[in-house]
C-alpha positions as CSV (number, residue, x, y, z in Angstrom):
1,M,17.4,91.3,-150.2
2,N,17.9,89.3,-153.3
3,T,15.9,91.1,-155.9
4,K,15.2,94.6,-157.2
5,Q,11.6,94.0,-156.1
6,E,12.6,93.4,-152.5
7,V,14.8,96.5,-152.4
8,M,12.0,98.5,-153.9
9,E,9.5,97.1,-151.4
10,N,11.8,98.1,-148.6
11,L,12.1,101.7,-150.0
12,Q,8.3,101.9,-150.5
13,M,7.7,101.0,-146.8
14,V,10.1,103.7,-145.7
15,D,8.3,106.2,-148.0
16,E,5.0,105.1,-146.5
17,Y,6.0,105.5,-142.8
18,M,8.3,108.5,-143.2
19,P,5.5,111.2,-143.1
20,A,4.1,109.8,-139.8
21,M,7.5,109.7,-138.2
22,F,8.9,113.0,-139.6
23,P,5.9,115.2,-140.6
24,E,8.2,118.2,-141.1
25,L,10.4,116.3,-143.7
26,K,8.9,117.0,-147.1
27,K,11.7,115.3,-149.2
28,L,14.5,112.9,-148.3
29,S,17.1,112.6,-151.0
30,F,19.8,109.9,-150.8
31,V,22.1,108.0,-153.1
32,V,22.2,104.2,-152.9
33,T,25.5,102.4,-153.5
34,G,26.9,98.9,-152.9
35,G,24.9,95.8,-153.6
36,A,21.5,97.3,-153.5
37,S,22.5,99.7,-156.3
38,F,23.4,96.7,-158.5
39,L,19.9,95.3,-158.0
40,L,18.2,98.6,-158.6
41,K,20.2,99.0,-161.8
42,G,18.9,95.6,-162.9
43,Y,22.0,93.4,-162.3
44,T,20.5,90.3,-160.8
45,N,23.6,88.3,-159.8
46,K,23.9,90.0,-156.5
47,V,22.7,89.4,-153.0
48,T,22.8,92.0,-150.3
49,L,21.5,92.3,-146.7
50,D,21.3,96.1,-146.6
51,I,20.9,99.3,-148.5
52,D,24.1,101.4,-148.4
53,S,23.7,105.2,-148.8
54,I,26.5,107.7,-149.3
55,T,24.3,110.6,-148.1
56,E,24.9,112.3,-144.7
57,M,21.6,112.7,-142.8
58,D,20.2,113.6,-139.5
59,E,20.8,111.1,-136.7
60,S,17.1,110.6,-136.0
61,V,16.3,110.0,-139.6
62,L,19.2,107.6,-139.9
63,S,18.1,105.7,-136.9
64,F,14.6,105.3,-138.4
65,L,16.2,104.2,-141.8
66,E,18.4,101.6,-140.0
67,S,15.3,99.8,-138.9
68,F,14.7,99.2,-142.6
69,S,18.3,98.1,-143.2
70,I,19.3,101.4,-144.7
71,N,22.6,102.9,-143.5
72,N,25.0,105.6,-144.5
73,A,28.2,103.9,-143.4
74,A,29.5,103.9,-146.9
75,S,29.4,107.8,-146.9
76,E,32.8,107.9,-145.1
77,V,34.6,105.3,-147.1
78,T,33.3,105.5,-150.7
79,P,35.7,107.3,-153.0
80,L,33.9,109.5,-155.5
81,S,34.7,111.7,-158.4
82,S,33.9,115.4,-158.0
83,S,31.4,115.0,-160.9
84,Y,29.6,111.9,-159.7
85,T,26.3,113.8,-159.3
86,E,26.2,114.4,-163.0
87,R,25.8,110.6,-163.6
88,L,23.3,109.8,-160.9
89,T,20.2,107.9,-162.1
90,K,16.8,108.5,-160.3
91,I,14.9,105.5,-159.2
92,R,11.3,105.7,-160.1
93,G,9.0,104.1,-157.5
94,G,6.0,106.3,-157.0
95,F,7.7,107.8,-153.9
96,G,6.1,110.6,-152.1
97,V,8.9,111.6,-149.7
98,L,11.9,109.7,-150.9
99,D,14.1,110.9,-153.7
100,V,16.4,107.9,-154.5
101,S,19.3,107.8,-156.9
102,V,22.0,105.3,-157.7
103,L,25.5,105.9,-158.8
104,G,26.4,105.8,-162.5
105,N,28.0,102.5,-163.6
106,E,31.5,104.0,-163.7
107,D,31.2,105.6,-160.3
108,L,29.8,102.4,-158.8
109,V,32.8,100.4,-160.1
110,A,35.2,103.2,-159.0
111,S,33.6,103.0,-155.5
112,K,34.1,99.2,-155.5
113,I,37.8,99.7,-156.5
114,G,38.2,101.9,-153.4
115,R,37.6,99.0,-151.1
116,L,38.7,96.2,-153.5
117,S,37.9,93.2,-151.4
118,E,37.3,89.8,-153.0
119,D,33.5,90.4,-152.6
120,D,33.9,93.7,-154.5
121,L,35.7,92.0,-157.4
122,R,33.1,89.2,-157.4
123,D,30.3,91.8,-157.5
124,I,31.8,93.4,-160.5
125,E,32.6,90.1,-162.2
126,D,29.3,88.3,-161.4
127,T,27.0,91.1,-162.3
128,G,28.6,91.8,-165.7
129,I,28.6,95.5,-165.1
130,M,31.9,95.9,-166.9
131,E,30.1,95.2,-170.2
132,D,28.1,98.5,-169.6
133,V,31.0,100.7,-168.4
134,D,32.7,103.4,-170.6
135,F,36.3,102.5,-169.9
136,S,37.5,106.0,-170.9
137,L,35.2,107.6,-168.3
138,L,36.1,105.0,-165.7
139,T,39.8,105.7,-166.3
140,A,39.2,109.5,-165.9
141,I,37.3,109.0,-162.7
142,C,39.8,106.6,-161.2
143,E,42.7,108.9,-162.1
144,E,41.0,111.8,-160.4
145,I,40.4,109.7,-157.3
146,S,44.0,108.5,-157.4
147,E,45.2,112.1,-157.1
148,K,43.0,112.6,-154.0
149,I,43.2,109.3,-152.1
150,P,46.5,107.7,-151.1
151,G,46.7,104.1,-152.2
152,Y,43.8,104.2,-154.7
153,G,46.1,104.2,-157.7
154,H,47.6,100.9,-156.6
155,K,44.1,99.4,-156.3
156,W,43.2,100.9,-159.7
157,N,46.3,99.2,-161.3
158,Y,45.4,95.9,-159.6
159,F,41.9,96.2,-160.9
160,K,43.0,96.9,-164.5
161,N,45.3,93.8,-164.3
162,Y,42.6,91.6,-162.8
163,F,40.2,92.5,-165.5
164,Q,42.9,92.6,-168.2
165,L,41.9,96.2,-169.0
166,N,45.3,97.4,-170.0
167,E,44.8,95.8,-173.4
168,V,41.7,98.0,-173.9
169,A,43.4,101.3,-173.2
């Protein structure tokens, strides 16, 4: 999936087939992270092969979603602030069953810092998301996560040096 339109088409297909597969399921809420969230937010310099979700869900629903390249593998490895839900943005797509949100910019960057691979740094750099990030909020989020997750503080410091953010503070 290389465009927001392709991600949206994928989500709309899921929304269309979901009632036939799971008639008892009236709403399916999930939060998109990773590369697909960059595209859904309008950052076009990103390519992704899947849609990562951080929402735990029933195994049968998850199996169905995986046939549309939607997974929740990120739910176990994505570091999040205790207040991330306050910054979620709903994705409008005329969905009937799906209730899709994406992480706020600062939470998305913080989640990328948690893994901090070369791909993650490139995602942040190439998309230009840092131009739209409130550095004070990002700092507060990363400091909170650093207190909960061993090693995160080192990644946060590396990230600040990589993007030369110490000068901004």
